[in-house]
C-alpha positions as CSV (number, residue, x, y, z in Angstrom):
1,M,-17.6,-21.5,-17.9
2,I,-14.4,-22.6,-18.5
3,V,-13.3,-24.2,-22.5
4,E,-10.6,-26.7,-23.4
5,L,-9.7,-27.5,-26.6
6,R,-6.2,-30.4,-26.6
7,S,-4.6,-31.7,-28.8
8,V,-1.6,-33.2,-29.8
9,P,1.1,-31.7,-32.3
10,D,0.2,-31.6,-35.6
11,C,-3.1,-32.6,-35.6
12,P,-5.3,-33.4,-38.8
13,N,-8.6,-32.8,-37.2
14,L,-7.5,-30.3,-34.5
15,A,-8.4,-27.3,-37.5
16,S,-12.6,-28.9,-37.9
17,V,-13.5,-29.0,-34.7
18,R,-11.7,-25.4,-33.8
19,E,-14.0,-23.9,-36.5
20,A,-17.2,-26.4,-34.7
21,L,-16.7,-25.2,-31.5
22,Y,-16.3,-21.0,-32.4
23,T,-19.3,-21.7,-34.3
24,S,-20.7,-23.1,-31.4
25,L,-20.3,-20.5,-28.5
26,A,-21.0,-17.5,-31.3
27,A,-24.6,-19.8,-32.1
28,L,-25.1,-19.5,-28.6
29,G,-24.0,-16.0,-27.6
30,L,-20.9,-16.6,-25.6
31,P,-17.7,-15.0,-25.8
32,A,-15.3,-17.0,-27.8
33,E,-12.9,-17.3,-25.0
34,V,-10.9,-20.8,-25.4
35,T,-7.8,-22.2,-23.3
36,E,-6.5,-25.0,-26.2
37,V,-3.5,-26.4,-25.0
38,V,-1.0,-28.9,-27.1
39,G,0.3,-32.4,-25.6
40,D,-0.4,-35.6,-24.6
41,Y,-4.0,-36.1,-24.8
42,P,-7.0,-37.7,-26.8
43,S,-7.1,-34.9,-29.4
44,P,-8.7,-33.5,-30.9
45,S,-11.0,-33.0,-27.0
46,V,-12.9,-30.7,-26.0
47,L,-14.0,-29.9,-22.2
48,V,-16.5,-27.9,-20.5
49,N,-15.9,-27.5,-17.4
50,G,-13.2,-30.1,-17.1
51,V,-15.6,-32.7,-18.7
52,D,-15.0,-33.9,-21.8
53,V,-18.3,-33.0,-24.0
54,M,-17.7,-36.9,-25.9
55,G,-17.7,-38.6,-22.1
56,G,-14.2,-39.4,-22.4
57,V,-11.0,-40.4,-20.3
58,V,-9.3,-36.6,-19.0
59,D,-6.1,-37.7,-18.9
60,D,-5.9,-41.0,-21.1
61,G,-2.5,-40.3,-22.7
62,A,-1.7,-38.9,-26.8
63,A,-4.2,-40.4,-29.3
64,C,-5.8,-39.8,-32.3
65,R,-9.0,-40.3,-31.5
66,L,-12.1,-41.3,-33.8
67,D,-15.3,-40.0,-31.8
68,L,-14.3,-36.2,-33.2
69,P,-16.3,-33.8,-31.2
70,T,-19.6,-32.8,-33.5
71,A,-21.7,-29.1,-32.8
72,E,-24.6,-30.5,-32.0
73,H,-22.5,-32.4,-29.2
74,L,-20.5,-29.3,-28.8
75,R,-23.6,-27.0,-28.2
76,A,-25.5,-30.0,-26.2
77,A,-22.4,-29.2,-23.7
78,L,-22.1,-26.0,-23.9
79,Q,-25.9,-25.7,-23.6
80,Q,-26.1,-27.5,-20.9
81,A,-22.7,-25.9,-18.3
82,M,-24.8,-22.7,-19.1
83,T,-28.3,-24.0,-17.4
84,S,-26.1,-25.6,-14.1
85,E,-24.5,-21.8,-13.6
86,S,-27.7,-20.4,-13.6
87,A,-28.9,-22.8,-11.5
88,A,-26.2,-22.4,-9.1
89,V,-26.8,-18.6,-9.0
90,P,-29.3,-17.8,-6.3
91,A,-32.4,-15.9,-7.8
92,G,-32.6,-12.3,-8.2
93,A,-28.8,-12.3,-8.9
94,D,-26.1,-10.2,-11.1
95,L,-25.7,-12.2,-13.6
96,Q,-23.2,-10.0,-15.0
97,A,-19.9,-10.6,-14.9
98,V,-17.5,-8.2,-12.3
99,D,-14.4,-7.4,-14.5
100,C,-12.1,-6.8,-12.0
101,C,-10.4,-3.6,-11.6
102,A,-12.4,-1.7,-14.0
103,E,-14.6,0.6,-12.3
104,L,-15.1,2.8,-9.4
105,G,-16.4,0.8,-6.9
106,N,-15.2,-3.1,-8.5
107,A,-11.8,-3.2,-7.1
108,V,-12.4,-6.2,-5.8
109,R,-13.1,-9.0,-8.1
110,V,-16.8,-9.2,-5.9
111,D,-17.8,-12.2,-8.1
112,R,-15.0,-14.3,-6.5
113,P,-17.6,-16.6,-4.5
114,R,-19.7,-16.7,-7.4
115,R,-16.9,-18.7,-9.9
116,A,-15.7,-20.7,-7.3
117,A,-20.1,-22.1,-6.7
118,Q,-19.8,-22.4,-10.7
119,L,-16.4,-25.3,-10.6
120,P,-17.0,-28.7,-11.3
121,D,-16.7,-30.3,-8.1
122,G,-13.6,-32.0,-8.2
123,L,-12.0,-28.6,-9.1
124,R,-13.3,-26.5,-6.6
125,Q,-11.8,-29.2,-4.3
126,V,-8.5,-28.4,-5.4
127,H,-8.7,-24.9,-5.3
128,R,-9.8,-25.6,-1.1
129,A,-7.1,-27.6,-1.0
130,V,-4.9,-24.5,-2.4
131,L,-6.3,-22.6,0.4
132,R,-6.1,-25.3,2.9
133,H,-2.5,-25.4,2.3
134,F,-2.1,-21.6,3.2
135,A,-4.3,-21.5,6.2
136,A,-2.0,-24.6,7.6
137,T,1.2,-23.5,6.6
138,G,1.9,-20.0,5.7
139,T,3.2,-20.9,2.2
140,A,2.0,-21.4,-0.8
141,P,1.5,-25.3,-2.1
142,G,4.3,-26.3,-4.1
143,P,3.4,-28.1,-7.8
144,T,3.4,-31.5,-5.9
145,E,1.2,-30.1,-3.4
146,I,-1.1,-29.3,-6.2
147,S,-0.7,-32.6,-8.5
148,S,-1.7,-34.6,-5.8
149,A,-4.7,-32.6,-4.6
150,A,-5.8,-32.7,-8.1
151,E,-4.8,-36.8,-9.1
152,A,-7.2,-37.5,-5.1
153,V,-10.6,-36.1,-7.5
154,G,-9.4,-37.1,-10.9
155,L,-7.3,-34.1,-12.6
156,D,-4.1,-33.3,-14.0
157,G,-2.7,-30.6,-12.0
158,A,-1.2,-28.4,-14.7
159,A,-4.9,-28.5,-15.7
160,A,-6.5,-27.4,-13.1
161,L,-3.8,-24.7,-12.1
162,R,-4.7,-23.6,-15.5
163,Q,-8.2,-23.5,-15.0
164,L,-8.3,-22.0,-11.9
165,T,-6.3,-18.8,-13.0
166,A,-8.7,-18.8,-16.3
167,V,-11.4,-17.4,-13.5
168,D,-9.0,-15.5,-11.3
169,L,-9.5,-17.2,-8.2
170,L,-5.6,-17.9,-8.7
171,A,-2.5,-16.6,-10.0
172,V,0.2,-17.4,-11.8
173,D,4.0,-16.1,-13.2
174,D,5.1,-16.5,-16.3
175,G,7.2,-20.2,-15.2
176,G,3.8,-20.8,-13.4
177,R,4.2,-20.2,-10.0
178,L,2.1,-19.4,-7.6
179,I,1.7,-15.3,-7.1
180,A,-2.1,-15.3,-5.4
181,A,-4.5,-17.3,-4.4
182,Y,-6.9,-15.3,-3.2
183,P,-7.3,-13.9,-0.4
184,F,-3.5,-15.1,0.0
185,S,-0.1,-13.9,-0.5
186,P,3.2,-16.2,-1.4
187,V,5.3,-13.6,-1.4
188,P,5.5,-10.7,1.2
189,T,3.3,-7.4,1.4
190,P,2.4,-5.0,3.5
191,H,-0.6,-6.8,5.1
192,V,0.8,-9.7,8.0
193,V,-2.3,-12.3,9.5
194,S,-1.8,-13.7,12.0
195,L,-4.0,-16.8,12.6
196,G,-2.9,-18.6,15.7
197,D,0.3,-20.3,15.3
198,I,0.4,-20.1,11.2
199,D,1.2,-15.7,10.1
200,V,0.5,-15.5,6.1
201,F,0.6,-12.7,3.9
202,A,-2.6,-11.0,2.3
203,M,-3.0,-10.0,-1.1
204,C,-4.4,-6.6,-0.1
205,A,-5.9,-4.6,3.0
206,I,-10.2,-6.2,2.0
207,D,-8.2,-9.7,2.0
208,A,-6.7,-9.7,5.1
209,L,-9.9,-8.7,6.7
210,G,-11.6,-12.0,5.1
211,M,-9.4,-14.7,6.2
212,A,-11.2,-15.2,9.8
213,F,-14.1,-15.5,7.5
214,M,-13.2,-17.4,5.7
215,L,-11.3,-19.7,7.7
216,D,-13.3,-19.6,10.6
217,T,-11.7,-18.3,13.0
218,D,-10.2,-15.1,14.7
219,A,-7.4,-13.1,13.3
220,V,-4.4,-10.2,14.4
221,I,-3.9,-8.2,11.3
222,T,-0.6,-5.9,11.4
223,S,-0.2,-3.9,9.0
224,A,0.8,0.2,8.1
225,D,-0.4,3.2,6.4
226,P,1.5,3.4,2.9
227,H,1.1,7.5,3.3
228,T,3.0,7.9,5.7
229,G,4.3,4.0,7.2
230,T,2.0,4.6,10.6
231,P,1.1,0.7,11.9
232,I,-1.6,-0.3,12.1
233,Q,-3.4,-2.8,13.9
234,V,-6.7,-5.2,13.2
235,I,-8.0,-7.8,15.5
236,V,-10.5,-10.1,14.4
237,Q,-12.8,-11.8,17.3
238,R,-16.6,-12.8,17.2
239,G,-17.1,-11.1,13.5
240,A,-16.2,-8.1,14.8
241,A,-13.0,-6.3,14.0
242,T,-11.3,-3.0,16.9
243,Y,-8.8,-1.7,15.0
244,Q,-6.1,0.6,16.0
245,P,-5.4,3.5,15.9
246,P,-9.5,3.6,15.6
247,E,-9.9,6.1,13.3
248,A,-8.3,3.6,10.4
249,V,-10.1,3.1,7.0
250,V,-9.8,1.2,4.1
251,V,-9.3,2.9,0.4
252,Y,-10.6,0.2,-2.1
253,A,-8.8,1.9,-5.4
254,A,-7.9,0.2,-8.7
255,S,-5.7,1.3,-11.8
256,R,-9.0,1.8,-15.0
257,T,-7.7,-1.5,-16.2
258,T,-9.1,-4.8,-17.2
259,G,-7.3,-7.8,-15.3
260,R,-6.0,-10.1,-12.8
261,S,-6.9,-8.8,-9.3
262,V,-2.8,-9.1,-8.4
263,D,-2.2,-6.8,-11.7
264,T,-4.7,-4.1,-11.2
265,C,-5.9,-3.5,-7.4
266,C,-4.3,-5.9,-4.9
267,S,-1.2,-3.3,-4.0
268,T,-3.6,0.2,-3.6
269,I,-6.5,-1.9,-1.4
270,N,-4.7,-0.8,1.9
271,F,-5.4,0.4,5.5
272,F,-5.1,4.2,6.4
273,T,-5.3,5.4,9.8
274,S,-7.2,8.2,9.1
275,T,-9.7,9.8,6.2
276,E,-7.5,13.1,5.5
277,N,-4.7,10.6,5.7
278,A,-6.5,8.5,3.1
279,Q,-7.4,11.4,0.9
280,A,-4.0,12.4,1.3
281,W,-2.4,9.6,-1.0
282,I,-6.1,10.1,-3.2
283,T,-4.7,13.4,-4.2
284,A,-1.4,11.8,-5.3
285,H,-2.5,8.8,-6.6
286,P,-5.2,10.5,-9.1
287,T,-5.3,8.0,-12.5
288,L,-6.3,5.8,-9.9
289,A,-10.5,4.8,-9.0
290,V,-10.9,5.5,-5.5
291,T,-13.2,4.6,-2.5
292,V,-12.8,5.1,0.8
293,L,-14.8,3.1,3.2
294,D,-15.3,2.6,6.9
295,Q,-15.0,0.3,8.9
296,D,-18.3,-1.8,8.9
297,E,-18.6,-1.5,4.8
298,A,-14.9,-2.8,4.5
299,L,-15.9,-5.6,7.1
300,T,-19.0,-6.5,5.4
301,L,-17.3,-6.5,1.9
302,A,-14.7,-8.7,3.1
303,R,-17.0,-11.2,4.8
304,D,-19.7,-11.4,1.3
305,I,-15.8,-11.8,-0.7
306,F,-14.3,-15.0,1.2
307,E,-17.1,-16.4,3.6
308,P,-18.4,-18.9,0.8
309,L,-15.2,-20.0,-0.3
310,L,-14.1,-22.7,1.8
311,A,-17.9,-22.6,3.2
């Protein structure tokens, strides 16, 4: 769930609405994760999953609003969002949010499809537009392209970017520039994926494998063993993968800290030419949480994470 509190500078009503919001979150047992933004907005406004809880226009310019969000409106909006998110998750699914890279076996944010599915429709369309831009051009969309995609569905580009990074579907640097749109990387990485005439960089080995399933196409992955530097090629064709060398495996490793995938595991999820080389690299990195995946395990994981994103 994405909760945003918007205001103009020095808004006299901000404190009371902020208190009502945090009280409502606590009453419903929700985490107090609120993004506060100051700018030219109807003030103060509370957005839950991109929707104004009072039914106002999201980007209607700076104004001191008279219909202040009340505790009743806040609880109703939060409760409705909780109900919608529960309905979006298949019966029997694990509702516990995966803290990326925190534990052994959690080196990839495996809940990424669920997070994408729970986005409001407009925000999900922006996310998909970013992914499709990478696939079509091999490069990251700029602010103009992101703003155009957001405006096409009635959203503000900067706000959409903040909301997508809040759930780790995208990542940006301190300057607001894209540094990840999982599975795509806007900067060079060891994993190059050829999608017909377009070459793109993948954030990690699992992301590289997942691209073919997300885009429903064949792909050729070129990478290298980080322990020896030996080249590795993977051809994904009709849903199956052929590795060269045939003994190659994937090491699924992460720091033992929570945070964004780009910070905690993208650089340490790699292809290796053999189990022996993988184990040698693991021995040299004792602080990481590590699982060695065989080829079938890696392909299944990649498909599960990325195939739903553009389905």
